C-alpha positions as CSV (number, residue, x, y, z in Angstrom):
1,M,-3.0,-2.8,12.4
2,L,-4.5,-4.7,9.7
3,P,-6.2,-8.0,10.2
4,K,-4.8,-11.3,9.3
5,I,-6.8,-12.2,6.3
6,N,-6.0,-8.4,4.6
7,R,-2.1,-9.1,5.0
8,L,-0.3,-10.1,2.0
9,Q,2.9,-11.8,3.5
10,K,4.2,-14.4,1.4
11,Q,7.6,-13.3,-0.7
12,K,6.9,-14.9,-4.1
13,D,3.1,-13.2,-3.5
14,I,4.7,-10.0,-3.5
15,A,7.3,-10.4,-6.3
16,E,4.1,-11.8,-8.0
17,V,2.6,-8.4,-8.0
18,L,5.2,-6.5,-8.8
19,K,6.3,-8.5,-11.3
20,R,2.9,-8.6,-13.3
21,G,0.5,-6.2,-11.4
22,K,-0.8,-3.3,-12.6
23,G,1.2,0.2,-11.1
24,F,-0.5,3.6,-10.7
25,K,1.7,6.2,-8.7
26,E,1.1,9.8,-6.6
27,E,3.6,12.1,-5.6
28,G,5.5,9.7,-3.0
29,L,3.7,6.9,-3.2
30,V,3.0,3.5,-5.7
31,L,0.1,0.9,-6.0
32,K,0.8,-2.1,-7.5
33,T,-2.9,-4.5,-7.7
34,K,-3.3,-7.2,-9.8
35,K,-7.0,-9.2,-9.5
36,K,-7.3,-12.4,-7.5
37,D,-10.0,-14.7,-6.5
38,L,-9.4,-15.4,-3.3
39,G,-12.5,-13.8,-1.3
40,C,-10.5,-11.1,0.4
41,T,-8.3,-7.9,-0.7
42,R,-5.0,-8.5,0.7
43,F,-2.1,-5.3,1.2
44,A,1.7,-5.4,1.5
45,F,3.6,-2.1,2.6
46,L,7.2,-1.2,1.0
47,V,9.4,1.3,2.4
48,S,13.3,1.5,1.2
49,K,16.6,2.7,2.6
50,K,15.7,5.3,-0.3
51,V,13.2,7.1,1.8
52,S,15.3,7.1,4.9
53,K,18.5,5.8,6.2
54,K,16.7,5.4,9.8
55,A,14.4,2.7,10.3
56,T,12.5,4.7,12.9
57,Q,11.4,7.0,9.8
58,R,10.9,3.9,7.3
59,N,8.5,2.6,10.2
60,K,7.1,5.3,11.3
61,V,6.2,5.5,7.3
62,R,5.3,2.1,7.3
63,R,2.5,2.7,9.9
64,R,1.0,5.5,8.7
65,I,0.4,4.1,5.4
66,R,-0.9,0.8,7.0
67,E,-3.1,2.9,9.1
68,A,-4.8,5.0,6.0
69,V,-5.5,1.3,4.5
70,R,-6.9,-0.3,7.2
71,K,-9.2,3.0,7.6
72,S,-10.3,2.7,4.1
73,I,-10.3,-1.0,4.1
74,K,-14.6,-1.1,4.4
75,S,-15.3,0.3,1.5
76,I,-12.8,-1.3,-0.8
77,R,-14.5,-3.8,-3.2
78,G,-13.7,-6.5,-5.5
79,H,-10.7,-8.9,-4.2
80,S,-6.8,-8.3,-4.9
81,D,-3.3,-8.5,-3.9
82,N,-2.0,-5.1,-3.0
83,V,1.8,-3.5,-3.3
84,F,2.3,-0.3,-1.7
85,I,5.8,1.3,-2.4
86,S,6.8,4.4,-1.1
87,Q,9.1,6.7,-2.7
88,S,11.5,9.8,-0.7
89,G,9.6,12.4,0.2
90,I,6.7,10.4,1.3
91,E,8.3,10.9,4.7
92,K,7.7,14.6,4.9
93,K,3.9,13.9,4.6
94,D,1.8,14.0,7.7
95,F,-0.8,11.3,8.5
96,Q,-3.3,13.6,6.6
97,G,-1.7,14.0,3.3
98,I,-0.9,10.4,3.2
99,K,-4.1,9.4,3.7
100,E,-5.5,11.9,0.7
101,K,-2.8,9.7,-1.6
102,V,-3.8,6.4,-0.3
103,D,-7.2,7.4,-1.2
104,K,-6.3,8.9,-4.8
105,L,-4.4,5.8,-5.7
106,L,-7.5,3.5,-4.6
107,K,-9.7,5.6,-6.7
108,K,-7.1,5.1,-9.6
109,A,-7.4,1.3,-9.0
110,N,-11.2,1.3,-9.1
111,H,-10.8,-0.4,-5.3
112,V,-12.9,2.5,-4.0
């Protein structure tokens, strides 16, 4: 689990990132990011019913993406709000595949 300081929880903050953030895309995963001067980097994870009708599958995808971010969080530089949006097809990937996609997206966004 991510430390509380690194969680993007308020709906209005997530909506702002989705509306005004810069987007990066990898197969099955999208990262929206917006620079902030809060002193920390925060993350939110969205998995819609288009990915899977089953809540257990969606939660599994969310946990895998969150864990991949947690393992990379020490190497992230800069301060921003980030939202990971999963797309259909990501539920078929194992943890290593998801971690590679997360790392590629963070590099594209110049966070690593």
